[in-house]
mmCIF file of the C-alpha atoms, coordinates in Angstrom:
data_MODEL
# 
_entry.id   MODEL 
# 
loop_
_atom_site.group_PDB 
_atom_site.id 
_atom_site.type_symbol 
_atom_site.label_atom_id 
_atom_site.label_alt_id 
_atom_site.label_comp_id 
_atom_site.label_asym_id 
_atom_site.label_entity_id 
_atom_site.label_seq_id 
_atom_site.pdbx_PDB_ins_code 
_atom_site.Cartn_x 
_atom_site.Cartn_y 
_atom_site.Cartn_z 
_atom_site.occupancy 
_atom_site.B_iso_or_equiv 
_atom_site.pdbx_formal_charge 
_atom_site.auth_seq_id 
_atom_site.auth_comp_id 
_atom_site.auth_asym_id 
_atom_site.auth_atom_id 
_atom_site.pdbx_PDB_model_num 
ATOM 1  C CA . MET A 1 1  ? 61.052 1.655   -5.528  1.00 0.00 ? 1  MET A CA 1 
ATOM 2  C CA . ARG A 1 2  ? 59.051 3.788   -3.105  1.00 0.00 ? 2  ARG A CA 1 
ATOM 3  C CA . ARG A 1 3  ? 57.201 1.797   -0.472  1.00 0.00 ? 3  ARG A CA 1 
ATOM 4  C CA . VAL A 1 4  ? 54.279 3.047   1.610   1.00 0.00 ? 4  VAL A CA 1 
ATOM 5  C CA . PRO A 1 5  ? 53.589 1.973   5.206   1.00 0.00 ? 5  PRO A CA 1 
ATOM 6  C CA . VAL A 1 6  ? 50.728 -0.445  5.902   1.00 0.00 ? 6  VAL A CA 1 
ATOM 7  C CA . GLU A 1 7  ? 48.898 -1.459  9.078   1.00 0.00 ? 7  GLU A CA 1 
ATOM 8  C CA . SER A 1 8  ? 50.155 -4.982  9.714   1.00 0.00 ? 8  SER A CA 1 
ATOM 9  C CA . SER A 1 9  ? 51.882 -6.900  12.464  1.00 0.00 ? 9  SER A CA 1 
ATOM 10 C CA . VAL A 1 10 ? 54.183 -8.540  9.888   1.00 0.00 ? 10 VAL A CA 1 
ATOM 11 C CA . ILE A 1 11 ? 54.457 -6.192  6.890   1.00 0.00 ? 11 ILE A CA 1 
ATOM 12 C CA . ARG A 1 12 ? 56.076 -2.776  7.361   1.00 0.00 ? 12 ARG A CA 1 
ATOM 13 C CA . ASP A 1 13 ? 55.601 -1.296  3.873   1.00 0.00 ? 13 ASP A CA 1 
ATOM 14 C CA . VAL A 1 14 ? 54.614 -2.131  0.299   1.00 0.00 ? 14 VAL A CA 1 
ATOM 15 C CA . GLY A 1 15 ? 55.785 -0.830  -3.083  1.00 0.00 ? 15 GLY A CA 1 
ATOM 16 C CA . TYR A 1 16 ? 54.614 -1.641  -6.587  1.00 0.00 ? 16 TYR A CA 1 
ATOM 17 C CA . ASP A 1 17 ? 56.110 -1.022  -10.029 1.00 0.00 ? 17 ASP A CA 1 
ATOM 18 C CA . ALA A 1 18 ? 53.206 -1.312  -12.470 1.00 0.00 ? 18 ALA A CA 1 
ATOM 19 C CA . ALA A 1 19 ? 55.455 -1.108  -15.550 1.00 0.00 ? 19 ALA A CA 1 
ATOM 20 C CA . LYS A 1 20 ? 57.421 -4.176  -14.408 1.00 0.00 ? 20 LYS A CA 1 
ATOM 21 C CA . SER A 1 21 ? 54.623 -5.912  -12.423 1.00 0.00 ? 21 SER A CA 1 
ATOM 22 C CA . VAL A 1 22 ? 56.931 -6.112  -9.398  1.00 0.00 ? 22 VAL A CA 1 
ATOM 23 C CA . LEU A 1 23 ? 55.616 -6.022  -5.837  1.00 0.00 ? 23 LEU A CA 1 
ATOM 24 C CA . GLU A 1 24 ? 58.092 -5.191  -3.079  1.00 0.00 ? 24 GLU A CA 1 
ATOM 25 C CA . ILE A 1 25 ? 57.294 -5.905  0.548   1.00 0.00 ? 25 ILE A CA 1 
ATOM 26 C CA . GLY A 1 26 ? 59.305 -4.756  3.553   1.00 0.00 ? 26 GLY A CA 1 
ATOM 27 C CA . PHE A 1 27 ? 58.828 -6.678  6.778   1.00 0.00 ? 27 PHE A CA 1 
ATOM 28 C CA . HIS A 1 28 ? 59.159 -5.461  10.355  1.00 0.00 ? 28 HIS A CA 1 
ATOM 29 C CA . ASN A 1 29 ? 62.119 -7.827  10.837  1.00 0.00 ? 29 ASN A CA 1 
ATOM 30 C CA . GLY A 1 30 ? 64.072 -5.823  8.242   1.00 0.00 ? 30 GLY A CA 1 
ATOM 31 C CA . THR A 1 31 ? 63.893 -8.204  5.286   1.00 0.00 ? 31 THR A CA 1 
ATOM 32 C CA . VAL A 1 32 ? 62.571 -7.093  1.902   1.00 0.00 ? 32 VAL A CA 1 
ATOM 33 C CA . TYR A 1 33 ? 61.119 -9.405  -0.731  1.00 0.00 ? 33 TYR A CA 1 
ATOM 34 C CA . ARG A 1 34 ? 60.267 -8.801  -4.377  1.00 0.00 ? 34 ARG A CA 1 
ATOM 35 C CA . TYR A 1 35 ? 57.496 -10.726 -6.084  1.00 0.00 ? 35 TYR A CA 1 
ATOM 36 C CA . HIS A 1 36 ? 57.480 -10.784 -9.883  1.00 0.00 ? 36 HIS A CA 1 
ATOM 37 C CA . LEU A 1 37 ? 54.644 -10.939 -12.439 1.00 0.00 ? 37 LEU A CA 1 
ATOM 38 C CA . VAL A 1 38 ? 52.141 -9.525  -9.936  1.00 0.00 ? 38 VAL A CA 1 
ATOM 39 C CA . PRO A 1 39 ? 49.084 -7.912  -11.581 1.00 0.00 ? 39 PRO A CA 1 
ATOM 40 C CA . ALA A 1 40 ? 47.980 -4.460  -10.412 1.00 0.00 ? 40 ALA A CA 1 
ATOM 41 C CA . ARG A 1 41 ? 44.727 -6.026  -9.162  1.00 0.00 ? 41 ARG A CA 1 
ATOM 42 C CA . VAL A 1 42 ? 46.665 -8.123  -6.637  1.00 0.00 ? 42 VAL A CA 1 
ATOM 43 C CA . HIS A 1 43 ? 48.525 -5.040  -5.381  1.00 0.00 ? 43 HIS A CA 1 
ATOM 44 C CA . ARG A 1 44 ? 45.220 -3.186  -4.944  1.00 0.00 ? 44 ARG A CA 1 
ATOM 45 C CA . GLU A 1 45 ? 43.695 -6.148  -3.099  1.00 0.00 ? 45 GLU A CA 1 
ATOM 46 C CA . LEU A 1 46 ? 46.735 -6.399  -0.806  1.00 0.00 ? 46 LEU A CA 1 
ATOM 47 C CA . MET A 1 47 ? 46.511 -2.710  0.058   1.00 0.00 ? 47 MET A CA 1 
ATOM 48 C CA . ALA A 1 48 ? 42.772 -3.005  0.776   1.00 0.00 ? 48 ALA A CA 1 
ATOM 49 C CA . ALA A 1 49 ? 42.987 -6.269  2.724   1.00 0.00 ? 49 ALA A CA 1 
ATOM 50 C CA . GLU A 1 50 ? 41.822 -6.339  6.324   1.00 0.00 ? 50 GLU A CA 1 
ATOM 51 C CA . SER A 1 51 ? 44.938 -8.415  7.048   1.00 0.00 ? 51 SER A CA 1 
ATOM 52 C CA . PRO A 1 52 ? 47.763 -7.726  4.565   1.00 0.00 ? 52 PRO A CA 1 
ATOM 53 C CA . GLY A 1 53 ? 49.878 -10.507 6.119   1.00 0.00 ? 53 GLY A CA 1 
ATOM 54 C CA . ARG A 1 54 ? 47.136 -13.083 5.621   1.00 0.00 ? 54 ARG A CA 1 
ATOM 55 C CA . TYR A 1 55 ? 46.544 -11.890 2.052   1.00 0.00 ? 55 TYR A CA 1 
ATOM 56 C CA . LEU A 1 56 ? 50.274 -12.195 1.347   1.00 0.00 ? 56 LEU A CA 1 
ATOM 57 C CA . ASN A 1 57 ? 50.405 -15.756 2.683   1.00 0.00 ? 57 ASN A CA 1 
ATOM 58 C CA . GLN A 1 58 ? 47.215 -16.950 0.990   1.00 0.00 ? 58 GLN A CA 1 
ATOM 59 C CA . GLU A 1 59 ? 47.225 -15.128 -2.348  1.00 0.00 ? 59 GLU A CA 1 
ATOM 60 C CA . ILE A 1 60 ? 50.725 -13.933 -3.214  1.00 0.00 ? 60 ILE A CA 1 
ATOM 61 C CA . LYS A 1 61 ? 53.353 -16.352 -1.885  1.00 0.00 ? 61 LYS A CA 1 
ATOM 62 C CA . PRO A 1 62 ? 51.751 -19.476 -3.427  1.00 0.00 ? 62 PRO A CA 1 
ATOM 63 C CA . ARG A 1 63 ? 51.274 -17.872 -6.868  1.00 0.00 ? 63 ARG A CA 1 
ATOM 64 C CA . PHE A 1 64 ? 54.166 -15.505 -7.559  1.00 0.00 ? 64 PHE A CA 1 
ATOM 65 C CA . PRO A 1 65 ? 57.930 -16.049 -7.522  1.00 0.00 ? 65 PRO A CA 1 
ATOM 66 C CA . GLY A 1 66 ? 59.609 -14.108 -4.731  1.00 0.00 ? 66 GLY A CA 1 
ATOM 67 C CA . GLN A 1 67 ? 63.186 -13.357 -3.835  1.00 0.00 ? 67 GLN A CA 1 
ATOM 68 C CA . ALA A 1 68 ? 64.923 -11.637 -0.963  1.00 0.00 ? 68 ALA A CA 1 
ATOM 69 C CA . VAL A 1 69 ? 66.461 -8.251  -1.770  1.00 0.00 ? 69 VAL A CA 1 
ATOM 70 C CA . GLU A 1 70 ? 69.954 -7.576  -0.449  1.00 0.00 ? 70 GLU A CA 1 
# 
C-alpha cells in the first residue's frame, strides 16, 4: 500500500485502501500499524486534522482494530 507523508511529530505517513477499508499508518519510530474496517470519511478526517496524532488517538485507536505490520 502506498503511504503519503503527513505533518506530524508522531506519524510519518498514511496509506488507505478504500476497497478493503484498511488504514495503514507509519510512525517516525519505524513501526507500521494497520487499522481495519475504517470508513473513507475517517481517512479524510485524519488527513485534514490539525493534529493527525491526536486524531489517531482520539478517533481511530478506540474504535478500530489495529495490528502491527512486520
